[in-house]
Structure formats: C-alpha cells, structure tokens
C-alpha positions in Angstrom: 12.0 -11.0 -3.3 13.6 -14.4 -4.0 14.5 -15.4 -7.6 12.0 -18.2 -7.5 9.3 -15.7 -6.6 10.2 -13.5 -9.5 9.9 -16.5 -11.8 6.5 -17.3 -10.3 5.3 -13.7 -10.7 6.5 -13.6 -14.3 4.1 -16.4 -15.5 1.2 -15.3 -17.6 -0.5 -18.6 -18.4 -2.1 -19.1 -14.9 -5.4 -18.1 -13.5 -5.5 -15.7 -10.6 -6.0 -18.4 -8.0 -3.3 -20.7 -9.5 -0.8 -17.9 -9.5 -1.7 -17.0 -6.0 -1.0 -20.6 -4.9 2.2 -20.7 -6.8 3.4 -17.4 -5.4 2.6 -18.7 -1.9 4.6 -21.9 -2.5 7.5 -19.9 -3.9 7.6 -17.6 -0.9 7.8 -20.6 1.5 10.3 -22.7 -0.6 13.8 -23.3 0.6 17.0 -23.4 -1.5 16.0 -26.8 -2.9 12.7 -25.1 -4.1 10.7 -27.4 -1.8 8.2 -26.8 0.9 5.4 -28.8 2.7 2.5 -26.5 3.8 -0.8 -28.1 4.6 -3.9 -27.5 2.4 -5.5 -25.6 5.3 -2.5 -23.3 5.7 -2.5 -22.6 2.0 -6.2 -21.9 2.1 -5.7 -19.3 4.8 -2.7 -17.7 3.1 -4.5 -17.4 -0.3 -8.0 -16.7 1.0 -9.3 -19.7 -0.9 -11.2 -22.9 0.1 -9.5 -26.2 0.5 -11.1 -27.6 -2.6 -9.9 -24.6 -4.6 -6.4 -25.1 -3.3 -6.5 -28.8 -4.4 -7.8 -27.8 -7.9 -5.1 -25.2 -8.3 -2.4 -27.7 -7.2 -3.7 -30.2 -9.7 -3.6 -27.6 -12.5 0.0 -26.5 -11.5 1.1 -30.2 -11.6 -0.5 -30.6 -15.0 1.2 -27.5 -16.4 4.6 -28.8 -15.0 5.1 -25.9 -12.6 5.0 -28.1 -9.4 5.7 -31.7 -8.4 3.9 -33.2 -5.5 5.2 -36.1 -3.3 3.4 -37.7 -0.4 4.9 -37.5 3.1 4.4 -39.6 6.1 5.2 -39.0 9.8 7.3 -41.3 12.0 4.1 -43.3 12.8 3.6 -43.7 9.0 0.5 -41.5 9.2 -0.3 -39.3 6.2 1.3 -35.8 6.6 1.3 -32.7 4.4 2.5 -33.2 0.8 6.0 -32.1 -0.3 5.8 -29.5 -3.1 8.8 -29.0 -5.4 8.7 -26.0 -7.8 9.9 -26.9 -11.3 11.1 -23.7 -13.2 12.8 -24.2 -16.5 16.5 -25.1 -16.5 17.7 -21.6 -17.6 15.4 -19.7 -15.2 18.2 -18.4 -13.1 19.8 -16.7 -16.2 16.7 -14.7 -17.2 17.5 -11.8 -14.9 20.8 -10.3 -13.7 19.3 -10.1 -10.3 18.9 -13.9 -10.3 22.6 -14.5 -11.1 23.9 -16.8 -8.4 27.5 -15.5 -8.9 26.5 -11.9 -8.3 27.2 -10.9 -4.7 24.1 -10.1 -2.8 23.8 -7.2 -0.3 23.3 -8.7 3.2 19.9 -8.0 4.7 19.6 -5.3 7.3 19.3 -6.5 10.8 16.3 -5.5 12.8 17.0 -2.0 14.0 15.0 0.5 16.1 14.9 3.9 14.4 13.5 6.9 16.1 12.5 9.9 14.0 12.8 13.3 15.6 9.8 14.0 17.7 8.3 10.5 17.1 8.1 7.3 19.0 10.5 4.4 18.3 9.7 2.2 15.3 11.2 -1.2 14.8 12.2 -1.9 11.2 13.2 -5.2 9.7 15.1 -6.2 6.6 12.3 -5.7 4.1 12.4 -1.9 4.5 15.0 0.7 3.8 17.0 2.7 6.4 14.5 5.4 7.6 17.1 8.1 7.8 17.8 7.8 4.1 14.2 7.7 3.2 13.4 10.7 5.4 15.8 12.7 3.3 14.1 11.5 0.1 10.8 12.6 1.5 12.1 16.1 2.2 13.1 16.5 -1.4 9.9 15.1 -2.7 7.3 17.3 -4.5 4.4 17.8 -1.9 1.9 17.1 -4.7 3.4 13.6 -5.2 3.5 12.8 -1.5 1.4 9.9 0.0 -1.5 10.6 2.3 -1.0 8.6 5.5 -3.7 7.6 7.9 -4.5 10.1 10.7 -3.0 9.5 14.2 0.2 7.9 12.8 3.5 9.2 14.0 6.3 10.6 11.9 8.3 7.4 12.5 5.4 5.2 11.4 4.9 7.3 8.3 8.6 6.9 7.4 8.4 3.2 7.9 5.2 2.9 5.8 6.8 5.0 3.0 9.9 2.8 3.0 7.8 -0.4 2.7 5.7 1.1 -0.2 8.6 2.6 -2.0 9.0 -0.2 -4.6 5.4 -0.1 -5.9 3.4 2.4 -8.0 2.2 5.5 -6.1 -1.5 5.0 -7.0 -1.3 1.4 -5.7 0.6 2.4 -2.6 -2.0 5.1 -1.8 -4.8 2.5 -2.2 -3.1 0.2 0.3 -2.6 3.1 2.7 -6.3 4.0 2.3 -7.2 0.4 3.1 -5.2 0.6 6.3 -6.7 4.0 7.2 -10.3 2.6 6.7 -9.4 -0.5 8.8 -8.0 1.8 11.6 -11.5 3.3 12.0 -13.0 -0.1 12.9 -13.0 -2.3 16.0 -11.0 -4.0 17.3 -8.2 -1.4 17.0 -5.0 -2.4 15.1 -2.1 -2.7 17.6 0.7 -3.0 15.1 0.0 -0.7 12.1 3.3 -1.4 10.4 2.7 -5.2 10.7 -0.8 -4.8 9.3 0.5 -2.7 6.4 3.1 -5.4 5.7 0.4 -8.0 5.6 -1.6 -5.9 3.1 1.5 -5.5 1.0 2.2 -9.2 1.0 -1.4 -9.8 -0.2 -0.8 -7.3 -3.0 2.4 -9.1 -4.1 0.6 -12.4 -4.2 -2.3 -11.0 -6.2 -4.8 -11.4 -3.3 -5.3 -7.8 -2.3 -9.0 -6.9 -2.5 -9.7 -3.3 -1.2 -12.7 -3.3 1.1 -12.3 0.1 3.0 -10.2 2.2 0.6 -13.2 3.5 -1.4 -15.0 4.8 1.7 -11.8 6.4 2.8 -11.3 8.2 -0.5 -14.9 9.5 -0.3 -14.4 10.6 3.3 -11.3 12.5 2.2 -13.0 14.2 -0.7 -15.9 15.3 1.5 -13.5 16.7 4.0 -11.7 18.7 1.3 -15.0 20.0 0.0 -16.0 21.2 3.5 -12.6 22.9 3.8 -13.1 24.8 0.6 -16.6 25.9 1.7 -15.3 27.1 5.1 -12.4 29.0 3.6 -14.7 30.7 1.1 -17.2 31.7 3.8 -14.3 33.1 5.9 -13.0 35.4 3.2 -14.0 39.1 3.7 -16.5 40.5 1.2 -14.9 42.6 -1.6 -16.5 45.9 -2.7 -15.9 47.5 -6.0 -16.0 51.3 -6.3 -19.3 52.8 -7.7 -19.6 53.6 -11.4 -18.9 57.3 -12.5 -22.6 58.0 -13.2 -23.6 56.8 -9.8 -20.9 59.0 -8.2 -22.2 62.0 -10.1 -25.8 61.4 -8.9 -24.6 61.1 -5.3 -22.7 64.4 -5.5 -25.7 66.1 -7.0 -27.9 64.8 -4.2 -25.4 66.1 -1.6 -25.4 69.5 -3.2 -29.2 69.7 -3.2 -29.4 68.7 0.4 -26.7 71.3 1.4 -28.6 74.1 -0.6 -31.9 73.1 1.2 -30.4 73.4 4.6 -28.8 76.8 3.8 -32.1 78.1 2.6 -33.9 76.9 5.7 
C-alpha cells in the first residue's frame, strides 16, 4: 500500500462513499499525488452513480482533501479533471513506513510457483513467496486454518492464503466464502486468484458487500450437521451387561428348565 493510501485510509471524518472515492484516487495517484480518472471510471470502481461521485468530489474539495483542475485535450475539448490529493505537510512523518529516507524492499517480480502435486500458479508482487507461506501453513494450528473453496488446487490455496495474510482471519474467511459462493454460479470464474484479488481490493476501499458468503456459511453448517448424523448412525450399538438381579432370574429359569427336561 502506498503512503498516500495509508493517509486516506486513516481519515475518520468522511462518509463511506467519500472515503471510497478518496481511496480510489489515492490508489491511482502518481508520485505528484495527481491522477485524472473520468467520473464514469470512478463510478465503476466505487460502485456508485455519477451524481454520487460528483457530490463526493465536491465534499472532498470543501474539506481540503482534494484539489480539482479542469483539463482540455489538444483540440481544446473538455477532458477528465485533474485531481490532486492534499494531505497535511507532515503527513509523510506520521508513520515510519512512510519515511522517504527508509530503503524500501523492491517488489517481487511476477513468478510462477508450482506447489507439489498442484498446477502452476502465477503470483505477482502483492503476494508473498508461496514456499515461505506453505511452511507457515504447515506450522499453523488446524483449528485456525482458513476454509478454502472446493475444487481449488493446493497452489491456488497457497496463493489465496498469501493474499489474505495481512487481514483479520474472520474477514479473510468472509472473502473466501464470497468467492466460494460466486464459484457456484454461472458463468464460471476463469481466474480465481484474480477474482479474489478484486474482492480484496474492494475490501480495502471499503466497498466490499458480501452477497454469497451467508449462503455459503449455511451450506457448510448443513454439511457438517449431515456428517455428524451419518457418523452417529454408523457407530455400532453398545450393550451394557445385565443387572445382577436379572442375571439371577436368568440362571434360575435355566435351572428350572434343566430340571424339567431331566424329569421328563
């Protein structure tokens, strides 16, 4: 995450829509803290209407978070506006991770990692090395492990776990359940890792709205309940030994039958 995105995410005086728009601008801004997306593009990115985007931009300008400048193309036609984010002067010093003098670890290049017995998975710079994360998963308590969608390979699960490593386990499971529910629908998802990355970006921008995770949780609970019933039904019946008074009556009855047959 860029320092300007951390600044945008730390603000608490914005509405949900305003913060979503500011986060989107921060994610697209360059080193000069400027960007020039169209209103339609922002509307698609933030899942808002064009009028809502314009209202949010006006509110951000009024609060001093953003400056807007008109742009024109070579033919002097109106083009998309130029947005400049305006954090406070000391905003870079609020966090050690934002210190410009601190050397940054270069991003990982796109690599193809193949887990044992799994298909190859392409992983880019926003995830960790899968080999390291696989070792962490081996040492993890099974009770704390994430529940991945069915029909995903070991390599896909490792990539998903690496992408979700930085967020809370409950929230990560909700995102995985949303992906699992979407995988049951048509048309099928061709790139599961890419779809999960899109859900994660929505979550970071505050736009994540679970639509299928609730049904997926209920489906999993029903499957667990059926498993418990099947296991209980498959257990052999247990018999306790008869009580002493019952055993005494049985022995007495046997002795009477034996005496009767001897007499006859």
